[in-house]
N, CA, C and O atoms as a DFTB+ gen file, in Angstrom:
672 C
 N C O
     1  1      26.392      87.390      19.659
     2  2      27.363      86.273      20.321
     3  2      26.986      86.335      21.712
     4  3      26.643      87.442      22.127
     5  1      26.983      85.326      22.541
     6  2      27.024      85.354      23.799
     7  2      28.407      85.206      24.645
     8  3      29.495      84.934      24.138
     9  1      28.221      85.383      25.707
    10  2      29.660      85.402      26.314
    11  2      30.127      83.939      26.530
    12  3      31.323      83.869      26.810
    13  1      29.633      83.042      26.483
    14  2      30.087      81.821      26.249
    15  2      30.870      81.545      24.804
    16  3      31.938      80.933      24.821
    17  1      30.356      81.974      23.678
    18  2      31.284      82.046      22.534
    19  2      32.360      82.896      22.496
    20  3      33.445      82.732      21.939
    21  1      31.836      84.092      23.331
    22  2      33.303      84.821      23.319
    23  2      34.524      84.256      24.114
    24  3      35.673      84.206      23.676
    25  1      34.162      83.889      25.193
    26  2      34.901      83.068      25.751
    27  2      35.564      81.990      24.865
    28  3      36.794      81.997      24.831
    29  1      35.087      81.329      24.351
    30  2      35.645      80.502      23.425
    31  2      36.255      80.891      22.416
    32  3      37.011      80.132      21.812
    33  1      36.029      82.244      22.013
    34  2      36.520      82.647      20.713
    35  2      37.817      82.946      21.148
    36  3      38.769      82.529      20.486
    37  1      38.020      83.693      22.297
    38  2      39.191      84.348      23.040
    39  2      40.118      82.996      23.461
    40  3      41.325      83.129      23.257
    41  1      39.744      81.930      23.932
    42  2      40.601      80.812      24.382
    43  2      41.240      80.129      23.034
    44  3      42.409      79.743      23.019
    45  1      40.395      80.020      21.941
    46  2      41.030      79.572      20.737
    47  2      42.122      80.551      20.292
    48  3      43.264      80.101      20.204
    49  1      41.916      81.738      20.026
    50  2      42.770      82.767      19.632
    51  2      44.467      82.573      20.348
    52  3      45.578      82.404      19.847
    53  1      43.901      82.714      21.889
    54  2      45.011      82.349      22.900
    55  2      45.667      81.299      22.532
    56  3      46.870      81.389      22.291
    57  1      45.093      80.292      22.440
    58  2      45.806      78.784      22.165
    59  2      46.481      78.582      20.718
    60  3      47.347      77.780      20.370
    61  1      45.770      79.620      19.958
    62  2      46.308      79.244      18.292
    63  2      47.798      80.118      18.525
    64  3      48.848      79.603      18.140
    65  1      47.794      81.504      19.198
    66  2      49.168      82.190      19.082
    67  2      49.913      81.901      20.413
    68  3      51.025      82.429      20.389
    69  1      49.662      81.243      21.551
    70  2      50.194      80.948      22.676
    71  2      50.554      79.593      22.985
    72  3      51.678      79.246      23.349
    73  1      49.391      78.710      22.800
    74  2      49.685      77.001      22.827
    75  2      49.104      76.854      24.271
    76  3      49.313      75.885      25.001
    77  1      48.439      77.815      24.544
    78  2      47.813      77.786      25.875
    79  2      46.551      78.042      26.133
    80  3      46.024      78.927      25.459
    81  1      45.786      77.379      27.111
    82  2      44.339      78.158      27.393
    83  2      44.075      78.801      28.422
    84  3      44.709      78.624      29.463
    85  1      43.120      79.634      28.316
    86  2      42.786      80.278      29.468
    87  2      42.397      79.636      30.797
    88  3      41.953      78.498      30.646
    89  1      42.433      79.940      31.691
    90  2      42.252      79.665      33.212
    91  2      40.981      79.964      33.625
    92  3      40.197      80.542      32.873
    93  1      40.695      79.636      34.730
    94  2      39.329      79.781      35.219
    95  2      39.104      81.577      35.364
    96  3      38.144      82.212      34.928
    97  1      40.210      82.080      36.054
    98  2      40.337      83.251      36.762
    99  2      40.151      84.286      35.505
   100  3      39.429      85.269      35.672
   101  1      40.846      84.055      34.159
   102  2      41.376      84.713      33.460
   103  2      40.097      84.785      32.343
   104  3      39.959      85.700      31.532
   105  1      39.144      83.553      32.489
   106  2      38.003      83.667      31.902
   107  2      36.819      84.420      32.638
   108  3      35.979      85.041      31.986
   109  1      36.784      84.345      33.961
   110  2      36.148      85.139      34.831
   111  2      36.443      86.403      34.535
   112  3      35.469      87.079      34.203
   113  1      37.907      87.162      34.555
   114  2      37.943      88.452      34.244
   115  2      37.420      89.017      32.910
   116  3      36.871      90.118      32.878
   117  1      37.570      88.357      31.948
   118  2      36.698      88.677      30.704
   119  2      35.261      88.502      31.039
   120  3      34.513      89.479      31.072
   121  1      34.951      87.607      31.225
   122  2      33.322      87.567      31.669
   123  2      32.835      88.845      32.604
   124  3      31.849      89.546      32.376
   125  1      33.531      88.950      33.436
   126  2      33.202      90.085      34.226
   127  2      33.098      91.462      34.035
   128  3      32.275      92.312      34.375
   129  1      34.432      91.469      33.229
   130  2      34.566      92.902      32.331
   131  2      33.518      93.259      31.070
   132  3      33.346      94.389      30.614
   133  1      32.876      92.066      30.627
   134  2      32.291      92.279      29.673
   135  2      30.584      92.611      30.291
   136  3      29.658      93.100      29.644
   137  1      30.580      92.123      31.849
   138  2      29.346      92.615      32.782
   139  2      29.505      93.877      33.439
   140  3      28.731      94.272      34.311
   141  1      30.513      94.520      33.023
   142  2      30.884      95.748      33.700
   143  2      30.995      95.359      35.288
   144  3      30.402      96.131      36.042
   145  1      31.485      94.573      35.715
   146  2      32.012      94.165      37.168
   147  2      33.237      94.659      37.579
   148  3      34.055      94.468      36.680
   149  1      33.752      95.236      38.583
   150  2      34.816      95.450      39.160
   151  2      35.501      94.493      39.544
   152  3      34.966      93.421      39.825
   153  1      37.109      94.729      39.654
   154  2      37.827      93.641      40.002
   155  2      37.556      93.044      41.259
   156  3      37.809      91.847      41.400
   157  1      37.067      93.720      42.216
   158  2      36.502      93.058      43.395
   159  2      35.300      92.088      43.352
   160  3      35.164      91.088      44.057
   161  1      34.492      92.525      42.455
   162  2      33.390      91.640      42.326
   163  2      33.594      90.155      41.724
   164  3      33.031      89.120      42.081
   165  1      34.820      90.393      40.435
   166  2      35.064      89.388      40.162
   167  2      36.086      88.435      41.195
   168  3      35.947      87.212      41.223
   169  1      36.977      89.039      41.917
   170  2      37.707      88.157      43.034
   171  2      36.844      87.429      43.697
   172  3      36.931      86.214      43.876
   173  1      35.886      88.233      44.126
   174  2      34.611      87.307      45.184
   175  2      34.283      86.355      44.750
   176  3      34.318      85.338      45.442
   177  1      33.817      86.325      43.369
   178  2      33.216      85.069      42.573
   179  2      34.222      83.998      42.389
   180  3      33.921      82.852      42.057
   181  1      35.734      84.515      42.675
   182  2      36.523      83.446      42.536
   183  2      37.605      82.965      43.866
   184  3      38.621      82.270      43.882
   185  1      37.005      83.546      44.710
   186  2      37.640      83.356      46.004
   187  2      38.965      83.806      46.262
   188  3      39.709      83.244      47.066
   189  1      39.373      85.137      45.376
   190  2      40.558      85.405      45.644
   191  2      40.861      86.918      46.015
   192  3      39.850      87.503      46.402
   193  1      41.865      87.591      45.991
   194  2      41.940      88.739      46.514
   195  2      41.903      89.633      45.232
   196  3      42.136      89.137      44.129
   197  1      41.581      91.075      45.405
   198  2      41.275      91.872      44.477
   199  2      42.719      92.074      43.692
   200  3      42.754      91.964      42.467
   201  1      43.811      92.349      44.396
   202  2      45.429      92.591      44.108
   203  2      45.584      91.415      42.943
   204  3      45.893      91.596      41.766
   205  1      45.298      90.225      43.570
   206  2      45.535      89.057      42.663
   207  2      45.018      89.084      41.390
   208  3      45.782      88.953      40.433
   209  1      43.801      89.240      41.229
   210  2      42.685      89.403      40.106
   211  2      43.504      90.519      39.128
   212  3      43.848      90.292      37.968
   213  1      43.734      91.778      39.871
   214  2      44.268      93.032      39.219
   215  2      45.392      92.408      38.115
   216  3      45.451      92.495      36.888
   217  1      46.280      91.721      39.139
   218  2      47.672      91.194      38.446
   219  2      47.285      90.233      37.337
   220  3      47.818      90.419      36.243
   221  1      46.511      89.327      37.461
   222  2      46.158      88.353      36.496
   223  2      45.260      89.134      35.247
   224  3      45.488      88.811      34.081
   225  1      44.408      89.997      35.510
   226  2      43.856      90.904      34.694
   227  2      44.927      91.684      33.830
   228  3      44.973      91.690      32.600
   229  1      45.723      92.297      34.641
   230  2      46.861      92.876      33.849
   231  2      47.530      91.907      32.888
   232  3      47.257      92.019      31.693
   233  1      48.205      91.159      33.207
   234  2      48.948      89.723      32.449
   235  2      47.939      89.588      31.191
   236  3      48.250      89.585      30.000
   237  1      46.625      89.475      31.773
   238  2      45.794      89.175      30.344
   239  2      45.771      90.181      29.355
   240  3      45.940      89.908      28.167
   241  1      45.542      91.496      29.828
   242  2      45.620      92.489      28.964
   243  2      46.611      92.613      27.996
   244  3      46.455      92.844      26.797
   245  1      47.974      92.387      28.813
   246  2      49.147      92.391      28.024
   247  2      49.161      91.344      26.861
   248  3      49.495      91.716      25.736
   249  1      48.846      90.188      27.074
   250  2      48.985      88.984      26.473
   251  2      47.902      89.443      25.136
   252  3      48.358      89.559      23.999
   253  1      46.434      89.679      25.439
   254  2      45.947      89.988      24.344
   255  2      46.201      91.064      23.456
   256  3      46.028      90.930      22.245
   257  1      46.608      92.149      23.981
   258  2      47.302      92.911      23.260
   259  2      48.417      92.531      22.282
   260  3      48.526      92.936      21.124
   261  1      49.116      91.806      22.840
   262  2      50.178      90.964      21.922
   263  2      49.483      90.183      20.792
   264  3      49.897      90.299      19.639
   265  1      48.647      89.548      21.031
   266  2      47.856      88.757      20.203
   267  2      47.229      89.711      19.093
   268  3      47.592      89.680      17.917
   269  1      46.113      90.681      19.665
   270  2      45.498      91.173      18.460
   271  2      46.036      92.529      18.039
   272  3      45.302      93.389      17.552
   273  1      47.397      92.705      18.249
   274  2      48.237      93.917      17.989
   275  2      47.510      95.463      18.266
   276  3      47.693      96.391      17.478
   277  1      46.788      95.576      19.318
   278  2      46.354      96.875      19.849
   279  2      46.141      96.757      21.263
   280  3      45.959      95.687      21.843
   281  1      46.170      97.910      21.808
   282  2      46.055      97.750      23.283
   283  2      44.519      97.353      23.896
   284  3      43.401      97.795      23.632
   285  1      44.979      96.343      24.808
   286  2      43.457      95.934      25.421
   287  2      43.589      96.424      26.664
   288  3      44.643      96.743      27.216
   289  1      42.655      96.470      27.031
   290  2      42.351      97.081      28.751
   291  2      41.173      97.120      29.027
   292  3      40.449      97.028      28.036
   293  1      40.477      97.259      30.323
   294  2      39.340      96.800      30.813
   295  2      38.345      97.725      30.065
   296  3      37.186      97.437      29.765
   297  1      38.915      98.737      29.847
   298  2      37.826      99.842      29.280
   299  2      37.289      99.502      27.994
   300  3      36.125      99.703      27.645
   301  1      38.308      98.910      27.223
   302  2      38.392      98.918      25.780
   303  2      38.068      97.416      25.154
   304  3      38.071      97.145      23.953
   305  1      37.759      96.408      26.358
   306  2      37.806      95.061      25.948
   307  2      36.625      94.824      25.084
   308  3      36.819      94.166      24.062
   309  1      35.441      95.256      25.333
   310  2      34.286      94.844      24.647
   311  2      34.546      95.288      23.003
   312  3      34.413      94.437      22.123
   313  1      34.888      96.546      22.716
   314  2      34.836      97.137      21.469
   315  2      36.172      96.138      20.566
   316  3      36.153      95.722      19.407
   317  1      37.220      95.997      21.608
   318  2      38.275      95.375      20.627
   319  2      37.828      93.780      20.242
   320  3      38.101      93.321      19.133
   321  1      37.184      93.065      21.170
   322  2      36.376      91.747      20.726
   323  2      35.789      92.217      19.840
   324  3      36.157      91.663      18.804
   325  1      34.906      93.103      19.618
   326  2      33.998      92.965      18.621
   327  2      34.452      93.054      17.490
   328  3      33.961      92.481      16.517
   329  1      35.660      93.938      17.458
   330  2      36.086      94.269      15.953
   331  2      37.185      92.856      15.548
   332  3      37.327      92.511      14.375
   333  1      37.894      92.149      16.687
   334  2      38.195      91.078      16.468
   335  2      37.419      89.810      16.253
   336  3      38.025      88.953      15.609
   337  1      36.177      89.502      16.666
   338  2      35.352      88.434      16.241
   339  2      34.770      88.895      14.997
   340  3      34.246      87.956      14.398
   341  1      34.667      90.076      14.355
   342  2      34.016      90.433      12.996
   343  2      35.288      89.952      12.136
   344  3      34.971      89.622      10.993
   345  1      36.686      89.838      12.440
   346  2      37.636      89.487      11.688
   347  2      37.807      88.145      11.471
   348  3      38.615      87.686      10.664
   349  1      36.803      87.265      12.420
   350  2      37.155      85.747      12.691
   351  2      36.041      85.144      11.159
   352  3      35.195      85.679      10.443
   353  1      36.548      84.047      11.238
   354  2      35.999      83.202      10.035
   355  2      34.872      82.377      10.413
   356  3      35.101      81.540      11.286
   357  1      33.726      82.441       9.946
   358  2      32.567      81.729      10.279
   359  2      32.186      80.522       9.372
   360  3      32.148      80.764       8.165
   361  1      31.952      79.485       9.709
   362  2      31.565      78.234       8.971
   363  2      30.348      78.332       9.465
   364  3      29.904      78.789      10.518
   365  1      29.699      77.641       8.188
   366  2      28.247      76.821       8.244
   367  2      28.241      75.637       7.821
   368  3      27.815      75.383       6.694
   369  1      28.734      74.649       8.684
   370  2      28.829      73.214       8.040
   371  2      27.392      72.692       7.690
   372  3      27.336      71.642       7.050
   373  1      26.434      73.204       7.981
   374  2      25.159      72.542       7.732
   375  2      24.732      73.196       6.119
   376  3      23.836      72.579       5.543
   377  1      25.182      74.096       5.578
   378  2      24.887      74.614       4.270
   379  2      26.278      74.641       3.601
   380  3      27.363      74.408       4.133
   381  1      26.008      74.981       2.293
   382  2      27.346      74.832       1.341
   383  2      28.032      76.407       1.045
   384  3      28.938      76.689       0.262
   385  1      27.303      77.259       1.909
   386  2      27.930      78.486       1.987
   387  2      29.008      78.957       3.163
   388  3      28.954      78.803       4.383
   389  1      29.719      79.409       2.562
   390  2      31.229      80.036       3.506
   391  2      30.929      81.606       3.625
   392  3      30.491      82.236       2.662
   393  1      31.177      82.166       4.798
   394  2      31.248      83.434       5.332
   395  2      32.895      83.703       5.543
   396  3      33.601      82.983       6.248
   397  1      33.266      84.614       4.966
   398  2      34.877      84.786       4.859
   399  2      34.884      86.282       5.335
   400  3      34.951      87.081       4.400
   401  1      34.831      86.817       6.561
   402  2      34.725      88.307       7.124
   403  2      35.745      88.620       7.034
   404  3      35.744      89.780       6.624
   405  1      36.976      88.168       7.218
   406  2      38.478      88.888       7.568
   407  2      38.759      88.945       5.939
   408  3      39.626      89.799       5.757
   409  1      38.445      88.492       4.984
   410  2      39.173      88.598       3.782
   411  2      38.584      89.830       2.985
   412  3      39.274      90.527       2.240
   413  1      37.180      90.033       3.231
   414  2      36.410      91.046       2.487
   415  2      36.065      92.262       3.451
   416  3      35.232      92.319       4.356
   417  1      36.896      93.152       3.014
   418  2      37.057      94.602       3.544
   419  2      35.732      95.481       3.879
   420  3      35.414      96.136       4.872
   421  1      35.124      95.233       2.696
   422  2      33.795      95.879       2.708
   423  2      32.685      95.027       2.223
   424  3      32.419      95.058       1.022
   425  1      32.045      94.309       2.982
   426  2      30.776      93.305       2.262
   427  2      30.019      94.042       1.872
   428  3      29.167      93.373       1.287
   429  1      29.672      95.508       1.803
   430  2      28.937      95.900       0.623
   431  2      29.166      95.927      -0.633
   432  3      28.265      96.040      -1.464
   433  1      30.324      95.832      -0.899
   434  2      31.025      95.608      -2.129
   435  2      30.857      94.452      -3.122
   436  3      31.761      93.615      -3.131
   437  1      29.712      94.273      -4.050
   438  2      29.746      93.127      -4.585
   439  2      31.212      92.504      -5.196
   440  3      32.095      93.240      -5.637
   441  1      31.307      91.134      -5.148
   442  2      32.350      90.798      -5.863
   443  2      32.163      90.656      -7.484
   444  3      31.195      89.965      -7.798
   445  1      32.840      91.133      -8.438
   446  2      32.819      91.309      -9.528
   447  2      32.671      89.890     -10.402
   448  3      33.410      88.953     -10.101
   449  1      31.963      89.786     -11.200
   450  2      32.030      88.664     -12.386
   451  2      33.351      88.700     -13.329
   452  3      33.618      89.715     -13.972
   453  1      33.961      87.825     -13.363
   454  2      34.960      88.080     -14.392
   455  2      34.797      88.145     -15.678
   456  3      34.185      87.243     -16.251
   457  1      35.281      89.155     -16.326
   458  2      34.824      89.466     -17.970
   459  2      35.736      88.815     -18.823
   460  3      36.903      89.189     -18.942
   461  1      35.266      87.885     -19.403
   462  2      35.863      87.047     -20.569
   463  2      36.455      87.707     -21.750
   464  3      37.000      87.057     -22.642
   465  1      36.331      89.248     -21.766
   466  2      37.279      90.015     -22.704
   467  2      38.380      90.729     -22.056
   468  3      39.137      91.448     -22.709
   469  1      38.501      90.548     -20.743
   470  2      39.984      91.047     -20.490
   471  2      41.460      89.974     -20.586
   472  3      41.547      88.750     -20.497
   473  1      42.315      90.833     -20.760
   474  2      43.564      90.244     -20.821
   475  2      43.742      88.932     -20.146
   476  3      42.889      88.523     -19.358
   477  1      44.732      88.311     -20.401
   478  2      45.567      87.300     -19.235
   479  2      45.894      87.964     -18.324
   480  3      46.100      89.117     -18.702
   481  1      46.143      87.747     -16.701
   482  2      46.883      88.569     -16.119
   483  2      48.143      88.679     -16.204
   484  3      48.639      87.596     -16.514
   485  1      49.029      89.636     -16.048
   486  2      50.315      89.527     -16.111
   487  2      51.209      89.283     -14.940
   488  3      50.672      89.314     -13.833
   489  1      52.525      89.038     -15.014
   490  2      53.084      88.217     -14.338
   491  2      53.158      89.073     -12.791
   492  3      53.254      88.435     -11.742
   493  1      53.112      90.232     -12.808
   494  2      53.238      91.080     -11.885
   495  2      51.793      90.950     -11.033
   496  3      51.739      91.144      -9.819
   497  1      50.875      90.668     -11.684
   498  2      49.212      90.595     -10.974
   499  2      49.257      89.346     -10.524
   500  3      48.947      89.195      -9.343
   501  1      49.642      88.152     -11.310
   502  2      49.901      87.195     -10.533
   503  2      50.637      86.901      -9.489
   504  3      50.366      85.893      -8.835
   505  1      51.812      87.808      -9.105
   506  2      52.667      87.617      -8.247
   507  2      51.730      88.398      -6.825
   508  3      51.898      88.049      -5.657
   509  1      50.889      89.343      -7.210
   510  2      50.315      90.001      -6.323
   511  2      49.341      89.057      -5.481
   512  3      49.349      88.831      -4.271
   513  1      48.343      88.482      -6.672
   514  2      47.741      87.432      -6.204
   515  2      47.896      86.324      -5.218
   516  3      47.210      85.915      -4.281
   517  1      49.387      85.872      -5.917
   518  2      49.935      84.930      -4.811
   519  2      50.299      85.288      -3.493
   520  3      50.093      84.529      -2.546
   521  1      50.904      86.554      -3.358
   522  2      51.013      87.036      -2.247
   523  2      49.865      87.380      -1.299
   524  3      49.939      87.191      -0.085
   525  1      48.914      87.839      -1.851
   526  2      47.488      87.983      -1.125
   527  2      47.138      86.499      -0.609
   528  3      46.553      86.347       0.464
   529  1      47.512      85.429      -1.404
   530  2      46.654      84.134      -1.151
   531  2      47.618      83.922       0.360
   532  3      47.168      83.590       1.456
   533  1      48.741      84.161       0.087
   534  2      49.815      83.716       1.142
   535  2      49.536      84.561       2.657
   536  3      49.532      84.031       3.768
   537  1      49.348      85.780       2.400
   538  2      48.773      86.279       3.391
   539  2      47.546      85.855       4.467
   540  3      47.459      85.914       5.693
   541  1      46.544      85.348       3.282
   542  2      45.141      85.095       3.688
   543  2      45.400      83.701       4.564
   544  3      44.838      83.519       5.644
   545  1      46.357      82.697       3.945
   546  2      46.547      81.523       4.786
   547  2      47.282      81.805       6.146
   548  3      47.141      81.049       7.107
   549  1      48.129      83.006       6.187
   550  2      48.903      82.983       7.260
   551  2      48.075      83.669       8.321
   552  3      48.413      83.669       9.505
   553  1      46.810      84.346       7.795
   554  2      45.588      85.157       8.516
   555  2      44.981      84.345       9.187
   556  3      44.776      84.444      10.396
   557  1      44.508      83.147       8.219
   558  2      43.592      82.267       8.771
   559  2      44.487      81.159       9.735
   560  3      44.043      80.713      10.793
   561  1      45.289      80.946       9.396
   562  2      46.289      80.302      10.763
   563  2      46.166      80.700      12.068
   564  3      45.895      80.059      13.083
   565  1      46.455      82.101      11.847
   566  2      46.492      83.005      13.238
   567  2      45.422      82.541      14.016
   568  3      45.535      82.220      15.199
   569  1      44.046      82.490      13.153
   570  2      42.640      82.101      13.892
   571  2      42.465      80.660      14.177
   572  3      41.373      80.166      14.456
   573  1      43.745      79.898      14.087
   574  2      43.701      78.477      14.472
   575  2      42.864      77.256      13.394
   576  3      42.512      76.120      13.710
   577  1      42.710      77.945      12.069
   578  2      42.282      76.984      11.347
   579  2      43.018      76.017      10.712
   580  3      44.160      76.428      10.507
   581  1      42.823      74.849      10.300
   582  2      43.601      73.531       9.834
   583  2      43.820      74.110       8.468
   584  3      43.152      75.038       8.012
   585  1      44.818      73.491       7.832
   586  2      45.107      73.296       6.444
   587  2      44.054      72.973       5.824
   588  3      43.711      73.730       4.916
   589  1      43.289      71.872       6.082
   590  2      42.256      71.558       5.325
   591  2      41.172      72.356       5.408
   592  3      40.353      72.269       4.494
   593  1      40.927      73.300       6.507
   594  2      39.718      74.349       6.505
   595  2      40.232      75.687       5.528
   596  3      39.494      76.249       4.719
   597  1      41.157      75.926       5.700
   598  2      41.823      77.136       4.605
   599  2      41.682      76.638       3.386
   600  3      41.082      77.333       2.566
   601  1      42.144      75.465       3.026
   602  2      42.037      74.876       1.488
   603  2      40.546      75.051       1.198
   604  3      40.176      75.613       0.167
   605  1      39.734      74.594       2.059
   606  2      38.161      74.889       1.708
   607  2      37.526      76.101       1.272
   608  3      36.797      76.334       0.307
   609  1      38.045      76.950       2.367
   610  2      37.842      78.240       2.336
   611  2      38.303      78.840       1.091
   612  3      37.493      79.227       0.249
   613  1      39.583      78.939       0.927
   614  2      40.003      79.620      -0.486
   615  2      39.872      78.822      -1.388
   616  3      40.268      79.202      -2.490
   617  1      39.491      77.931      -1.320
   618  2      39.217      76.984      -2.682
   619  2      40.659      76.462      -3.349
   620  3      40.849      76.443      -4.565
   621  1      41.456      76.122      -2.543
   622  2      42.882      75.844      -2.949
   623  2      43.253      74.155      -2.467
   624  3      42.869      73.518      -1.487
   625  1      44.084      73.803      -3.517
   626  2      44.328      72.633      -3.199
   627  2      45.081      72.481      -1.707
   628  3      45.729      73.403      -1.211
   629  1      44.888      71.122      -1.043
   630  2      45.190      71.134       0.308
   631  2      46.874      71.197       0.058
   632  3      47.582      71.889       0.789
   633  1      47.376      70.470      -0.953
   634  2      48.945      70.571      -1.098
   635  2      49.407      71.990      -1.441
   636  3      50.570      72.211      -1.104
   637  1      48.720      73.068      -2.072
   638  2      49.322      74.175      -2.139
   639  2      49.111      75.114      -0.993
   640  3      49.605      76.242      -0.967
   641  1      48.352      74.605      -0.035
   642  2      48.187      75.606       1.330
   643  2      49.347      74.766       1.939
   644  3      50.087      75.508       2.584
   645  1      49.745      73.501       1.953
   646  2      50.646      72.850       2.708
   647  2      52.071      73.508       2.222
   648  3      52.851      73.914       3.083
   649  1      52.300      73.577       1.245
   650  2      53.115      74.106       0.549
   651  2      53.777      75.640       0.782
   652  3      54.958      75.972       0.882
   653  1      52.357      76.558       0.835
   654  2      52.908      77.891       1.612
   655  2      53.471      77.896       2.761
   656  3      54.193      78.842       3.078
   657  1      53.232      76.749       3.679
   658  2      54.171      76.751       5.039
   659  2      55.406      76.417       4.687
   660  3      56.391      76.842       5.291
   661  1      55.465      75.647       3.708
   662  2      56.924      75.224       3.474
   663  2      57.864      76.397       3.098
   664  3      59.032      76.432       3.483
   665  1      57.243      77.447       2.251
   666  2      57.839      78.502       1.827
   667  2      58.260      79.567       2.648
   668  3      58.911      80.518       2.217
   669  1      57.839      79.406       4.048
   670  2      57.761      80.500       4.783
   671  2      58.986      80.483       5.441
   672  3      59.273      81.379       6.235
């Protein structure tokens, strides 16, 4: 994933959570940080003071920490973004395959095929499955996916996905 794609990912996540887009300096701070630039170099590229760049950077790290649920700073930005991007949903619209990284904890574990001899799920199992689906829908919405995209990924009727929103 190149820097442009990383910036787009962060911008989309910020927009989904905060309803605003990254400004040029915030994007420059992320890009400069990933290129291991000092605040003074970033400031020079954006014709502002080092102090102002540090202030904007501090606010940016606080906002990203709030969004990602872990402490984000200049030293740890790359590893945090790598983790968060691995949680992101990737769609390949040119094929019928769907990659769902945020739902599968261990991609090395194959999905079991249903055993026809197993008994019908109990009410408790069904409630657990329903809760899991609700959590998946909430997580996918946090990444900015539309209800239509969520319904497609989870292979649920659109009405069911929209109903989950009403139950919250």
